[in-house]
C-alpha positions as CSV (number, residue, x, y, z in Angstrom):
1,M,108.1,96.8,102.7
2,F,111.8,97.5,102.5
3,K,112.4,98.0,106.2
4,N,114.7,95.0,106.7
5,I,116.9,95.7,103.7
6,Y,120.1,97.6,104.5
7,V,122.8,99.0,102.2
8,K,126.4,98.6,103.6
9,F,129.2,101.1,102.9
10,P,132.9,100.6,102.3
11,P,135.6,100.1,103.4
12,V,134.6,97.5,106.0
13,G,130.9,97.2,105.3
14,E,129.7,97.5,108.9
15,E,128.0,100.8,108.5
16,S,124.6,100.8,106.8
17,L,121.5,102.8,105.8
18,E,118.0,101.4,105.3
19,F,117.2,100.9,101.6
20,Q,114.0,102.7,102.3
21,F,116.0,105.9,102.7
22,F,117.3,105.5,99.1
23,L,113.8,105.0,97.9
24,D,112.5,108.1,99.7
25,V,115.2,110.2,98.0
26,E,115.4,108.5,94.5
27,G,112.6,106.1,94.1
28,D,111.1,107.9,91.1
29,R,114.5,108.0,89.4
30,F,114.9,104.3,90.0
31,Y,111.6,103.6,88.4
32,E,112.4,105.8,85.4
33,C,115.7,104.0,84.9
34,Y,113.8,100.7,85.1
35,K,111.5,101.8,82.3
36,E,114.4,102.8,80.1
37,E,116.4,99.7,80.8
38,Y,113.4,97.4,80.4
39,K,113.1,98.5,76.8
40,K,116.9,97.9,76.2
41,Y,117.5,94.5,77.8
42,L,115.5,93.7,81.0
43,S,112.7,92.3,79.0
44,N,115.0,89.4,78.1
45,Y,115.3,88.5,81.8
46,F,112.1,89.8,83.4
47,P,109.2,89.1,81.0
48,E,106.5,90.9,83.0
49,Y,106.7,94.7,82.7
50,Q,105.6,96.7,85.8
51,E,103.4,99.6,84.7
52,T,103.1,101.5,87.9
53,Y,105.6,102.6,90.5
54,E,103.9,100.6,93.2
55,K,103.9,97.4,91.0
56,Y,107.6,98.0,90.3
57,L,108.4,98.1,94.0
58,E,106.3,95.1,94.9
59,N,106.8,92.8,91.9
60,F,110.2,93.7,90.6
61,L,112.5,95.6,93.0
62,L,111.6,93.8,96.3
63,P,112.0,90.3,94.9
64,H,115.2,91.4,93.1
65,L,116.8,92.7,96.3
66,Q,115.6,89.7,98.3
67,D,117.8,87.5,96.1
68,F,120.8,89.0,97.8
69,K,122.3,88.2,101.2
70,E,123.9,91.7,101.3
71,I,123.7,94.9,99.3
72,R,126.6,97.3,99.2
73,L,127.1,100.7,97.8
74,G,130.6,100.8,96.2
75,Y,132.5,103.9,95.0
76,D,133.6,104.4,91.4
77,S,136.3,107.0,92.0
78,W,136.8,107.4,88.2
79,N,133.3,108.8,87.7
80,D,132.7,109.9,91.3
81,E,129.5,107.8,91.6
82,G,128.0,105.1,93.9
83,I,127.6,101.7,92.3
84,W,125.4,98.9,93.6
85,I,126.9,95.5,94.4
86,G,124.8,92.5,95.4
87,I,126.3,89.6,97.4
88,D,124.3,86.4,96.8
89,H,124.0,83.5,99.3
90,N,127.1,81.9,97.7
91,R,129.1,85.0,98.5
92,S,129.4,85.9,94.8
93,E,129.1,89.5,93.6
94,R,126.3,90.4,91.2
95,G,125.0,93.6,89.7
96,V,121.9,95.2,91.1
97,V,119.5,96.6,88.6
98,L,119.6,100.2,90.0
99,P,121.1,103.4,88.5
100,K,124.3,104.9,89.9
101,V,123.8,107.4,92.7
102,N,125.7,110.3,94.4
103,F,128.0,108.4,96.8
104,K,129.1,111.4,98.7
105,F,125.5,112.4,99.5
106,Y,124.7,109.0,101.0
107,K,128.1,108.8,102.8
108,G,127.2,112.2,104.3
109,A,123.8,110.9,105.3
110,L,125.4,107.9,107.0
111,A,127.9,110.2,108.9
112,Y,124.9,112.3,110.0
113,K,123.0,109.2,111.2
114,N,126.0,108.0,113.1
115,W,126.6,111.4,114.6
116,C,123.0,111.6,115.8
117,S,122.9,108.2,117.4
């Protein structure tokens, strides 16, 4: 389902990992974050709550990510976290409704992927 969605890394944005890898590692945490954020503010923008993980992937996350031309994982050096940045088709940056992640872990996975290929 997410096979053709890639997350690009700084500084140039040419290196990338498949988004499916992020789901394999943190998909449950993404869904838990969605449930918490839905109660706070997402219900104002997305009226239909997704009650299962599978529905969350199919009816919320996939359409949300497909709105972007490009997805990047930025680095917040102040908090030492990875932050999601979506680039829409007008080349404008928008937030992606996903929690912050361990940037160094994914940068390491990217380095390993490049080393193996």
